[in-house]
N, C-alpha and C positions, 0 to 999 in steps of 0.2 A: 502495501498497501504507500504508497508515493503521501509526503506531507502536499498539501499544499494555503495559502494564504487564504480567508472565511472577504471573498469580496464584495459579498452582498450587504454585508454586514457596514461598510463604508458607507460612505455618502460618495455621490455620481464625481466630484470637483477630485477629494481624497482618490479615487483610482485611477482617473485626469493622471494627477499626479507619482502616484505607482508605475505606472505605464512611462511615462515621462523621463522615472530613475538617470535611466543612462545618460539624461542630458545637464543631468549636479557633475559636479565636480566632488560636493562629500557622496553623495547615494555612488555614482563610480568606483571611485577608491574602494569603501565597504565593498563591497561589492570584489572587486577588484581583490581587493584580505579575504574573503569570505571565500571566495570558488579557490586562490592558493592555500585555505585553512581543509578544504571539503576534498583538491588534489592530496596532500597530506594525509592526511588521514585517509583517504581510498589507499591512498599506496603503500604505508603503513598494513590497511586490511589483505590485501589484494599478498603482498610478501611477504609477513611476519604476524597471521592471525590470530591469536591467543587469547586463551579463557586469564581472567586473572582476578583473583575473588579478595585480591590484598589489596588491587587501588581497578575500584572498577570502573576507572576512566579508562583504563591502558588496558579494558577486555575489548574484545568485538564486535561482542555486541551493542555496547558504549558506545563504540565509536561510530556502527554501521545508523547507530537509531542518529546522528547530531552532525553525518553525514545527509542523512535525509529531511533533516530541521534545515542546514548551510542550504543546500537543495530548495527546499522552499521558499527561499528568500533569495538566489541565485536567479530563477525564472518564474521570480513574482511581478517582477513589470512585461515580460516578455505574457502571461498568465491575463494580468490585467487592464491588454493594449485587446488580446482574443476576447475575455468579459468588455470591453467595453463594442468590440464589432458586431457579437451576438448582441446586446440588449440593443443596436442600434438597428439593427432587421429586421 
């Protein structure tokens, strides 16, 4: 199951702002950093997945959840854009 941002709870101008996130320097930088973090976690899980009951943040299940949450943030602008297009039909 992929996590998605619930856009139905947002006002139209907020959804538009999310869709335009790549046009804002701060949002663009944050998405770049989130993408780097997601890629690092994904690589760790692919290269050496491990169970870690001592440190759950090092456990592959925790990392998989973090990757899913980060993907929701990375994909939010495209998701918002698609939501706007669907609503305008």
